[in-house]
N, C-alpha and C positions, 0 to 999 in steps of 0.2 A: 731345469728348463722345462717349460709344459707347453703343449704347441695349442696353437688356436686356429681354427679353419675357418674361414668367410666364404659363405657358399650363397651365391645370389641368383636370381632368374638366370641369368647367363651362366653357364657353368666355368670356373675357375676356382684354384685353392690357392690360399695365402697363409704363411706359417707366420706367427708371431710370438714373442716371447712375454712372458709374466715372471718377474722378480718381485721377492717378498722384501719390503722394506717398513720403516716404523713411523714416526711421527711425522706429519705434514706441515701444520703450524697450531697457534693457539687451540683451534676448532676441532681439527681434524686429527684424532689419535693415530691412525692406523690406516694405509691404503697398499695396494698393489697396482704396478705400471703394466700398461698395455701398450703394445706395438704390432703395427701390419702393414702392408703396402698399402697406403692410402691412394696411390695413383688409380691402381686398379679397382678399388672401392669407388673412387671418383667416377671412373669411367662407366661403372655399370650403375651407378646413381644415375648418370646423363642417360643411360639409355632406358632405365624405367620410367624417366621424367619425358623422355620422348615416346613411349609406348602409348599407343591408343586406348589400352584396357586401364582402366583407372582403378583395378584392383591388382595392379603389378605389385609383387611382394620381392623385398629384399631380404635373405635368409643370414643371419649373422650367428656363427658359432664359435664358441669360446669356453675357456675353462679359466676361473678364477675365484677366489675366496673359498677354496675346498670344495667347488660345485660346477657342474656344468652349465653352460648360459646357451639355449636354442632359441634365437628370437627370431619372429617373423614379423616383417614391417611393410606397412605401405602408407601412401601419402595422406596426411591428414588435413583436412579445412574444418574439422567440425567447429571450431572455436571462432571461425571467421565468418562474420555476416555476408550475405550475398553481395551488398553494398560496401564491403570493406575497403577502405584507402588508407596509403600510407603518403605522409605528408612530409616533405623536406622544405629547405628555405628556397628549393627549386620551384615549389610548386606540388602538386598531387600527383599522386601514382597509382591509379586504381587498378593499374594491372602489373603490380610489383609482384616481384617473382616470389613465392612461398614455396616453391615446390620442394625445399630442404626441410620440412617439417614432416614427422613421420609418427606415426601411432602403431601399435601392434601388440603382440603377446607371446607367451611360449606355448608351445600346442601341448608340450609334455608337463605343463605346469598349470593345475586347474585355479582359474581365479587370477591368472597373473594379468598383469598392463603393464606395457610398455610404451614409453613416448620420448620423442627429442628431436632431434635435427644430424642431418648428415652434409656437412658441409668441408669441401675440399678433401672428401674422402675420409672423415673422421666423425664417427658417431659419438654423439654428445646427448645426455639424456637420464632418464631415470627408469628403474626396472622393479615394478611391485612382485613380490612373488606372494606365496600364501602366509608366509612367517616372516618376511624380511623385505627391506627396501634398500635397492644399492643406486649409486650413482657413478654417473662415468663422466668424467671432465676433462678438458684439456689442459695439459699441462704449464702451457705459457701465460695461464691466468693465475698462477700463483708463483711466477718467478723463475719456473724449472727451465733452464735456457740450457741449451747444448748436451741435452740427455738424448739416450740413443731409443729413447720412447716418447710417443707424442699424447698418450691418455694415461688417466689414473683411474681406480675403481675403489672405491670404498663403501662399506657399510653405514647406516644411518646409525646403529649402534655405538661407531666409533667416533660420532660426532658430539663435542661437549663444548658447552656455553663457558668460558672463563671469567666472564665479566656479568654474571648473573647477580652477585653480591652488590657489585657497583650500582646496578640499574635499581634495587630494590631500595636502596636510600633515596631515589628519585621516583620513586613509586611507578617503576615498568618502565618497558620499553617503546610506549607510545605515548612517550611526553604527557602521563598523568597527573602532572603536579597540580598543586590547589590552585595557583596563580593560573594556570594555562586552562584549567577546569571551569574555575570561575568566568574567566574571558569568552570560552566558549559557550557557557549557560547563558551570559548577556546576550551574546549575540544571537542566539537560537531561539532566545524569546523575546527578540525585540522587533518581530517582523512587522512592517506597515502593514495594516489591512488595506486592500487595494478594491477599488470599485469593482462590482459585477459589471463585467462588460455588457454592452446592449447595442442596439443599432444605431443608438444616438452618439453625437460627439460628445467624448468624454475627454476631450484635449486639456481641459482646466485643471489645474492641479492645484494643492493648497501648499502654502508655505510653511517651512518647518516651526515657525512660532506659532502659527495657529493650529496646527495640528499636534503641539508638544503633550498638552494635556490628555488627549484622547490617547496617544500613543503610551504615554506613561500608565495609564489605566489598563490598556492592553497587556503591555509588558508586565505587570503586577499579577495578573491572572493568569497569564502564561508561566511566569516565575514561581507562582505558588504551584501549578500543577506540574511543573517540571522538577521541582526540589521536595515536593511533599514527602515522596517515598524514595528518594533518588538512592539512600545508601542501603534502603530496606527493599529496594525492588523484587528480592527475590522470595519475601516472606510469603507465608500461606496467604495471607490477607491481598498481598498484592498480585496472586495469581489467579484470583478468583474471576472467573468471566464464564460468560453463558457459552454452552458448547454451539460450535459452528456446524452447521446442518449441511454446509457444503464444504468441507475441509480441503477434498482433494483439489490438488492445484489444476486450473484449466490446463490440459497437455497440449493446448496449441499455445498458450503464452506462458513460458515459465523460463525464458532466457531474458537475462539482465546485460543490455548492449552497454560495454565499455567505451571509454575514450581514455587512449594511454599517451601520455605526454613523455619524453625522457628530457632532461635537460644538458647544457655543454659540459656539466661536470662529469656525468655518466658517457659522455661522447669521450671526453679528454682522458678517462680512464681507459676505455676499452682501445682508443688509438697506441696505448703504452704495449699492446702487445697484436693488435691487427693492424697491415700496413695500408689496405686501400680504403676509401671510403664506401667503397661496395662491402668487403668484408665487414665492415663496423655496422651497417645497415643492418646486413643479415643476421649478425651476432646479436645486435638488439632486438629485432625482431624475432629470433629462436630464444632469447632470454624472456621476452614477454609471454611467447607460446607455452614456454614451458612452467612459468608461474600459473598462467590462466588454467593451464592443463592439471596441475596441481590440486589448485583450488576447485576446479570442479569436481575432481576427485572425492574431494571432502564434502562438498555440498550437494552433489549429486547423490551421495550415499548416506546423506543422513535425512531422517524422518523429521521434520518439523510439525510434530503433532497434528499430522495428516499433509501436511505439504510437502512436497516431494519431488525429486526431478529437477530442482533449481540450479540451472546452470549460468555461465557466462560466455557470451561472444563479444570479440573485439570487433566493432565498427569502424574505427579510428585510431591509427599511430601517428603521432606526432614527433619526429626526430628533430631535435634542436643540434645542429653542429656549430662548431668553434664561429663559424661566420656570423651567426646572429647576434653575436657579443662585440662584433667590431665596432670601433667609434662611430660609425656611419649611420648604424643600424642599431645600436645597443639599446637606445628609448624604447625602441617598438618590441623589446623582449624584456620582460620583468625579471626573469629568472637566473641574470647574470652576474649580480653582485655575490661575492663570495662569503660576506658576513651577514647572513640572513637565519636566524633562528627557525625551528621548526613550526612554532605557530604561525610568524609573519610569513613563513613560506606555503603552507597549507592556505593563509589569507590571501595570498597573492594568486594560486591556483582558485580559489572561490570567486574571483574578481570578474571571472570571465563566463559568458552566459553558455552553460552545458544543457539546456533544455532538451537539445535532441539526444542525450544520453540517460540511461539510468545511473551510471557512475563514471567520475572523470576524476582518473588517478595521475598522479606524475611519478617517475621513477628519478632518483638523483644518486649521485655518489659523494653525498655532503655528510661529513663526521659532526653530527648534530650533539650538542650538550648533553650530560647526564647518560650517556648510552642509549638516546632514544631512535629506535628504530622504525617508527611512523607515527600517524596521526591522522584522524580522520572524525567528520561530524557524526555523532550518535542520533539515530533517527528515534521517534517517538509516534507511538500508535494513538495517542490522545485527540488527534483532529485538530481543530481550531485553535483549542485553547492550549495545546501542549506546543513542546518545543519544535522548531522545524529543523530540518536536515535528513541526511541518509538518502536512501534509495527515492528515486523519482521527485526528490525536491525540485522545485522549479525555481527560476532566476528572479530574485525580487528584491524589494527595498528592506533592510534593516537599519536601526538605530544604533549608534554607537558613542559613546562619551570620549570625546577627542579634547583634552586642554580645557575640561569643563564645558566644552561646547556640545549639544545634541546633533550630530552628524548623520544624515543618510547616504548610506551606499549600498548600490546594489550587489548582492552575491547570489552564488550557486553551492547551496551547502549538501550537495551530493557529491563530495570530492574526497580526496584523500591523499596520503603521500607517504613513500616509503623509501629507505635509503640502502645501498648495500655496502657500507662501510661502517663501523664500528669500533670506536678508539683505535682508530688508524688501522684496522684490520680487516680484509675483505672477508663480508658475510660470507659463510656457506648456503648453497642453496636450500638446503632444509629448513635454515633460519630464515631467510628471506621470504620463503613460501608460505612458512606459518605466520609470519609477521603480514603479509598481504592478507592472508585468510582472516587473522586476526582483527585488522583494521576494516574489512568489509563487514565482518560481525557487527562492529560498531555501527556501520551503515545499515546494517539491517535491524538495528535497535537492542543490540544487546551490550550494556555496561561491562565493566570488568567482573570476573566472578566474586562474590562478594561473602557468602555464608561459609562456613568451615565445611559445609556438606559438598560445596561446588568448587572447592580448591583442595582436595584430601592431600596432596603432596604425596609423599613415600615413595613405594616401589614402582607404583603406577604413575606416578606424577600428575601434575595439574594439567587442566583440559587449556582448548585454544585461547579462551579470553581471560585468562590468568593476566594478572597487571603486569608482570614481567616476563619478558620474553624466555621461551624455553628451547632447549636444544633440538627437541625432536625425537629423542632417543627413547621414550617413557610410551607406553600404552595409551594414554591418556592425551600426549601432548596434540594428537591430530585427531582429536574429536570435540564435540561441543557438550559441555555437561546440560543436566537437565534444566539448570537456572537459564542458562542461554537459550536453549531451545524453546523454551515458554514465550521469552521475552522477543525473541525472533517470530516466533508463530504469531504472536499478538500484533505484530507490524505487518506481516504477510496478511492476516486476518483483514485488518484495514485496508490494504491496497488492493487486494481481490476482490474485496467487497465495496471497494470506493467508498469506505466510510472514513473523511478526513483526509485519505492519502490518494493520489492519483496513481493509478495502474498504468505503468510504462513498460511492463513486460512486453517483449514480443514474441511472436511466433517461432518455434524452433523446428526446423525442418529435418534435425538429425533424430534418430530413434532414440526410444527410452526406454530401457526393460523395466518393467513394472505398473506401465499404465494400461495392459489389459488390451493392449492394441498391438497387433503383431505388424512389425515393421520390417524394414529392409534389415537383413543380417541375423534375424530371430526365427525361429523354430517354432515358436509357441509364446505366449505372453499370458500367464496367469494370475497375475499380479505381483505385488511388491515383497510380501513375505508370508510364511505359511498360512497366517491367519486369511489372508487374502486368496491364496491360492486353494480351491475348494476341489481341485481336481488330482488325479494320481498320474496323470500323463507329462505334466511339464514342470521344470523346476522354476520357482519364483526368482524373484531379483535377489533377494539373500537366502545364500546356500550355506551358511555357515554352519546349521545343525546337519545338514546332509554330508558335509565333509566331514564332521566330527564323528558320523557314523561308519565312513569309510566309502561313502557313495562318490563316483566320479563325477560330481555335480557341476554343471554349469549354467549360469544364468539363462532364463529363455532359451531352454534347449529341452528337447524330448528326454525323457527318461528311458533308461535302457530298456530294448523289448518292447517298446510301445512304437505304433506305427502313425499316430497323429494324436492330435490335441483339439478338444473342443473349442478352446480359443483361437483355434485357426478357421474354423467355420462351422456350420450345422450340420455337415455330412462326417462328423465323427461323433462317435457315442462316448458315453461316460466310462466304457471299459476300455476306451483308446483305440479303437479299430472303427474303419470306415464303415459307414452302413450301407445295407443294399443297394443295388443300382435301383434305380425308378423311384426312391423314397422322395416324397416332396419335401423340397427345401424352403420354397417361397411361393406364395400364393399368387393368384393372379390380382393385377390390379387395374388402374384406367388405362393406363398405357402399356402395360406388359402381360404376357401369358405367364403360366404358372411355369417354375422351374423344378427339374428333378436331380438329384444326385446322380453321378455316373459311376460310383463305386471304386473310384482309386484316386480320389482327391477331398481333402477336407472342406474346399471352399464350394459352395454354390455355385455352380455354372450360372453365367449371366443368362437372364430370361430373355426370351424373343420377344421384340418390339411390336406392338399392334401399329397397323395401318395409319400414316400420318393421316390429320384431321378428325381424328376418331375423338368423339366428345368425351370430356372428362371435367373433374371438380364441377360436379353437380350441374352440368350443361353450361359454365360460365366459359370455359376455355376448351383447346382442343389439344391432341399428343402430336408431339413434334420429336422425331427420332427415339421413341420410347420414354420422353419427358413430358408432363402436362405443362407445357411452359407456352404454347399458342393463343391467340385471341379466337374466340368464338367466330370473329368475323372472317378471319382465314377461310374457313369451311365455305364460305361464300363468296371468295375472293374479292373481300373486302378489307379495309382496314380499321383497326379499332381507332376512336378517337374521343374527345369530352366534350360533354353539354356543360358549357360554362355560363356565367353570368351576361358574358358580352351576347349570348344566344338566348338572353332573357328567361332563362330556365329557373324553375323553383328549385329550391333543396331536394326536395325528393325527387326531381327529375334528373339533377345532376347526378345520382346514385343509379340510372338507368345505364346500361351497356349500350354505346354509341358506335356507330359504324359509318365509314365515308367511303367513296369511293376511291380507289389510290391514287394520291398526289391532288385531290380535289376538297380543300379544307370546307368548302362553302356548302358541302352536301352531306355533312356530319348530322346525322338523324338519328333518335332513338331506334331500338330494336323493336320497340312496339308499333314503329309506323312503318318500317319495312318490309314491303309486300312479299319477298322472298323468305322472310322469317318468320311468315302468320304462324308455322308448324310449330314455333316454340312460343309464341305468344309473349314475346318479352321477356328479358333477362335482367336482373339486380344484379349489382355490383355486392361483392361479399363485405361483412362489417370489417373495418380497418382498411378496405383500399382506397386508394387515392382519388380524388375527384376534381372538378373546376379546374382542369388543366394542373394537377398538384399543389394547389391553394387550399384544400381541405381533406377531409376523410369522411368515408360513410360511417355513420353510427350503426348501433343495433336496430335502430327504426327505420332505417336506409334513409338518411337524410343526410344532405352534405353540411358537415361542420367545418367552419372556418379554422387552420390552425392556430393556434395560439401558442407561441412556443415558451410564453412566461406564465400566463393565467392572470386572472382579474387581481388575486390578493397580491402578488409579485410585484404586477404594475403598480398597484396603490400602494405598496412598501417602498417601491423604487422612488414613486414620485413625492413622499412625504419624507422619506429619512435618507435619500440619497445625499450625498455631500454637498452637492451642489445648493440644492433646498436648505439645509442644516447652516451652511457657510452664507446665505442671503438672510437669513434669520438674525444670525449673529451680527452682521454688519448693521441691519437696520435697528438691533437693540441696543448697539453701541453709539449709534449715531442718533438715533432719536430716543434716548433715555428719557426725556420728559414725557412723551406719549406714551411710553411705559408705564410711566410712574401715574399719570393721570388715567390710564386705563385700570389699575391696581384698585384707585382710591374709587372709581365709577363701579366697578364691579362690587366693591365692599357695600356701597351705600345701595346697589341695588339690591344685593342680597340681604343687607338690613330689612329693607322695604318688604320683600319677598317673604322673609320669616316674621315679620311684623303683622303681616297680612293673613299669614296662613296660621297664625296661632290661633286666631279665635274661629277658624273654621274645623280645628282638630278636636274629634270630642275627648273627653276625659272621663275616666272612672269614678272621679271625686263628685260624690253627689251635691257638694258645698260649693262646686264652682258652677257657675252659668252654663247652660247647653251651647255646644256650638252654633254658629251661625250659620245659615246657610249662603251660599257662594252668590245664588241670584239676588240675595237680600243686599249682599255688599255693591254687585255692581249697578244695582238701582239705587242704593244711597251709600256713597262709598265714605260721605262724610260722617254718617252714623256709626260707622264700624271704629273710627278713628275718636269719636265722641266718647264712645263706650268704655274705652281702653282710658281715656283720660279721666273720666268720673271715679272710674275704680279705684284710681291712684290717688284720689282727692278725699276719699272717704277716712274716717277716723279708726285708729285700731280696733280690729273685733274684739268683743268680750267673750266669755266663756258661755257654754251653753247652759240651758235650766239643769236643775239639780236632776241627777238621775234618779227616777222613780222607783219605789222601793225602799227597804229599810237601808240604813245608814251603815256605813264599811263596818262601825266597830258594834252594830247591833248583832244577836244571834240570828242564825237563820231561823224564818219562820216555817211552823210544821206543815207538812203536807206536799202533795208532789209540786214540782218546779212547772211553772208555764211558759217561764221566759228564757229556756235555754241556759247555757252555763252561766255561773255566776260572773260578776264583772270583773273585769282582768284576761278572761280567756276569748281565744280569737276563734271567728266560725271558719268554715271551708273557704276555700279561696274563690273570691268573685260573690260571697253573699255577704248580707247583713244581718245584723241582731234586730230583727222587726218584733214589735208588740203591737198589741190592737189599737187602733187610734183612739178608742175610750180610753185608754189607759195611759196616754202619752199627752202632758199639757201641753197646750199650745205655744209656740216660742212668742215672745215679746217683739212685736214688730217694730222696727225702726223705722222713722220717717223717710230716711233715706232709700227708699225700696228701689231696688235697679228693676225686676221685673215681678211674675208671677210665682216665680219659684225658687227664688234665692233671697234670704235674708242675711242681715249683719246685726249680729249679736255686740252688744255695748259692755257687756259685764264682764270683768276679767280680761286679764291679757293672753291667756292660754287656752287653746282651741282644744277641748277635751274630745275625742274621736271615741266611737263606741265599737266593739267587737273586733276592729283591725284599724291600721293605718293607712290610708289613701295616698296614693301617688297623684 
């Protein structure tokens, strides 16, 4: 018998018993029971709930698993957004009580993390220590009734998956069969291109038959991009990309909002061991919070090639109870049918509009075929030509082949599904948490680990994105492989740079150790790892190396015997000591005086503000409460206004600062003409400032330019290539086909005449051809041009030229130097002729059919012999 003591912020002592036992079910091979006074625990939980202090702690001490646990807990709201809502069939409950959710750590265990819930005096959750992870659950979840204990505790090393071999026959626990993969690929690559929204009415839509050909073309393009390297997505060639210059995630937007639904099957299962509807809802919200907390523990501690601190926050939970499947309301809920396979179940979840969320998941208790534990759409980083799906995907139309017909259906492909039962056995939290992390990995752009180096197996096990579900007891089971990290980082790069993917991540108000910003609960923050942390005063986010050296390292905490960190403020030097009192830490600005360190804090004291209405921003504004936010008009007890087109102002006048008497719009005048402002001789607005009553902006030449949201090229493109214009042209071509035919014939005739006329005006390098005519001659006498072409075609065939002067080809060469260049048969340089003196050239025989003074036609022979070279 081993004693367990529970200590809370309100002093009391509870003793409990721990007994050793053995196998619990097919998954859990060893566990130990826990028992303590739940009434006292519940009473002190209620006191902590009513406490005005948000950091009221609950201390829990016990001995189990051959060690002592000293746990310190406080209420946890970090995984819920500010506008968190729980929805039930009765309506929305924005004030739903989530005080049962806790988080904490063990003060005597460096790097420990604890999270879970306290309901009815029973703690249920997960305990991460440096070398091990433990689970605490209620006994009635496993059918252990009439037991002297209410909880069990077991190690993750004691969890085994007995159905791994069965799943491998079906290619994994996430329904990765070829048929389902092909169906998902066909859907994700069949998105119908939507018209770009404009200010005009675009209510007219195309019919399916009219857009079928265009959609097929887009689908083929996307399918090619999707399947080109699907199985070789992890190869070296597939991983080549340009280094991202802004890798670090925007610290203000790193939270992926979640919409979680639970169906009636999960409700009915929990009803087997929970008595009231309130307890069932608390059990479901506790289940959701623990799974999201576990997923955050994985993703927040993973460096996706520079993208860090990715986390998930629950924005809405919809709990479907048994009432939604009653006959009178069953049609309104699509999740009531008992015989739905995993692909159709995912499809049902995808048919709702989830644009308000980063991801939308549904939790169920359905025993899918093949040992399937989950399914989700895979994201693509290839933009418009890639496959749709995954994080931040929007609700749009997709084309699907149903019974030989192309049918369009709107879907949201930022969805997924997981189940908590497998082969008629309840799945332990370790397996379901890894399943959720696995499916979200698909949503983030990672397929299953494919090459051998990314699925090593062995003693360390496979990684999260391995095709088959893992038991979670191996070191690699809760980590992403390098292949998955590269693929996820590619999608994150597309999201955060808005290149083909929309950034739907939200600002996270919670602290994140490793972003170099000191936030609540942090003593310092020098970076994520040892490479980023360049100081000797603070521990970074990753403290594994320091723990191995025996140092008591905690993330974002000061190192021993150091009083401050430069990351905290400029009043701490690199030797981790406060600088001397009076050291300048902030220079004087337009609206504040200089500030100096006080000698006992790392932060620079707030500077003293200058008097209000002090001129700032190069004389265009005035200071107000230490900030340059006021208008120069306020210095003279006036209001700022705009000179607009209604005032007949010119573009350069609209960029002048104007003031008016308070409440009198008809007194708006430029500062150039206001008598009390003569000493400042007029003020111009800064480039980029709004003008013309926010209808334009001032350029660098201080002229007001009208705001053009799209630009001239975009307007021209939308005018010529929008769907409405293309459809109008298509309809006209279909109805007036004869006009199109006549237009083609007329165009051919016009082009023939054009070529005919231009031929005689084009110069030629052939000296045997007639010189080109001048255009002016053709314009004066067009008939002569046509007659010339006709006469040339009526001449007899040309004869050979006169004999080549000189010796016959068979005669021996004449002695003496040559005066005629190369012998007959050799060419000259390009653009030159083989010339002789005119005296040596016999005159050609003139034909009576002379065309002009420069062209002759030879009658003898049928082959025209050219000298020196052939001419075109």
